[in-house]
C-alpha positions, 0 to 999 in steps of 0.5 A, spaced: 334 299 454 341 298 454 342 305 450 342 309 457 348 305 460 352 304 454 351 312 453 353 313 461 359 308 461 361 312 454 361 319 458 363 317 464 369 312 462 371 312 455 371 320 454 375 321 461 380 317 459 383 323 454 386 326 460 391 320 461 395 325 456 397 330 463 401 323 465 406 325 460 405 333 461 408 338 465 400 340 466 397 347 468 390 348 468 391 354 466 394 352 459 389 345 458 391 340 455 393 342 448 398 348 451 401 344 457 408 342 456 409 336 453 415 332 457 415 325 455 416 320 461 419 325 466 413 325 471 414 316 471 421 317 473 419 322 478 415 317 481 420 312 482 425 316 484 421 318 490 424 315 496 417 314 499 415 309 493 417 302 494 414 303 502 408 305 499 408 299 493 410 294 499 404 297 503 399 296 497 401 289 495 402 286 502 395 289 505 391 287 498 395 281 498 393 279 505 385 281 504 385 277 498 387 271 502 383 272 508 377 273 503 378 266 501 378 263 507 375 266 511 367 265 507 369 258 505 370 256 513 363 260 515 360 257 509 362 250 511 359 251 518 352 254 516 352 248 511 352 244 518 347 248 521 340 244 521 336 250 524 333 254 519 332 260 523 339 260 526 342 260 520 338 265 517 339 269 523 346 268 522 347 270 515 343 277 516 348 278 522 354 277 518 351 280 511 350 287 514 356 290 515 357 289 508 351 295 506 355 299 511 360 305 508 367 305 511 365 313 514 361 310 518 365 303 520 371 308 521 367 311 526 365 305 529 372 302 529 375 309 532 371 308 539 371 301 540 379 300 538 381 307 541 386 307 547 379 307 551 375 303 547 371 296 549 377 292 546 382 295 550 378 295 556 377 288 555 384 287 554 386 291 560 381 286 564 386 281 562 392 284 565 395 285 559 398 292 556 393 297 551 394 297 544 394 302 539 391 299 533 390 306 529 396 309 531 402 303 532 405 301 525 405 294 527 398 294 528 395 298 523 395 294 518 393 288 521 387 292 523 386 294 516 386 287 513 381 284 519 376 290 519 376 289 510 375 282 511 370 283 517 366 287 512 366 283 505 366 276 508 359 276 509 357 277 502 362 273 500 359 267 504 353 267 500 357 266 494 360 259 497 353 257 500 350 258 493 356 253 490 353 248 496 346 248 493 349 245 487 351 239 490 348 232 488 345 230 495 345 223 493 353 224 494 352 224 501 347 219 501 352 214 498 357 217 503 354 215 509 352 208 506 359 207 506 361 209 513 363 217 511 362 221 517 362 229 517 369 231 517 370 225 510 363 228 507 366 235 507 373 233 505 371 229 499 365 232 496 364 238 499 370 241 498 371 237 491 364 241 489 366 248 491 372 248 487 370 251 482 367 257 484 373 257 489 378 257 483 374 262 480 374 267 485 381 266 487 383 267 479 378 274 479 382 276 486 388 277 483 386 284 479 385 286 486 393 285 488 394 293 487 387 295 491 387 295 498 382 299 499 382 307 498 375 308 502 377 305 509 385 307 509 383 314 508 378 315 513 382 311 518 390 312 517 393 318 520 400 321 521 403 316 526 402 310 521 403 313 515 410 308 514 405 302 514 399 305 511 399 309 506 398 306 499 398 308 492 391 311 492 392 315 498 399 318 495 395 319 489 390 323 493 396 326 496 399 329 490 394 330 486 389 333 491 394 336 496 399 339 493 396 340 486 401 335 482 396 334 477 401 330 472 405 326 478 398 324 481 396 322 474 402 318 472 402 315 478 394 312 477 396 311 470 402 305 472 397 303 477 391 302 472 397 299 467 399 293 472 391 292 474 389 292 467 395 286 466 393 283 472 386 283 471 387 280 463 392 274 467 386 273 472 381 272 467 385 267 462 386 263 469 379 263 470 378 260 463 383 256 463 381 252 470 374 254 472 371 254 465 369 262 466 368 267 461 365 273 460 365 273 452 
């Protein structure tokens, strides 16, 4: 039963790793892997000397870090609020509504966001109705990163909420009964029973998310960014796409991708180590 999955993984994940060697070559498709000139670390030096590299790296780290923080806070708060709802029908309805965006691709959501966040969209119409100036969410470098962060959180938090709701079901209900007898109100029950009961899964999710510090979301950014917001919205993945597929600098693009993968590998390794130490989570 495992054989098809193992073969698929080997063919499409491990065999293509051979192409990493073009990061150290001046690669020409007509010459292939073996006849292209070997240049060592020259492509990496070229990347680090690019005037936009530091800005792109900062954009990537900032956007990804803020996404990680909000992906942690918003689902926890939502799960705690849903846990207080006594109507099962209302609770399931809210769960369905907040979970729905998770199933939509960024191609679809980008079109929706472009409509509602445009200067003539419903959001700006409401802003103008309140007597304020319109905001160009997708064309202003001050607003664009936060538009990415908030919209990605809106798409993702429904799925993460289910994880924390599942954690809540593992808390012994007799602890709440004992707290009520001791005179604890709902806030104190949440503070002293619910949050400590959720602590292992919170620590686990937080540590595992460290590996995504350089993953700011190519699908989202690629479908939403434009020339006016390259300064604040350009990330490593879009830079790799632009250098490799638009400028045909395959070796430089591969070197940048390898740099990103190596940093991510280190962060993932560290995050799994922290997960094992603080949440007793291990994959082997």
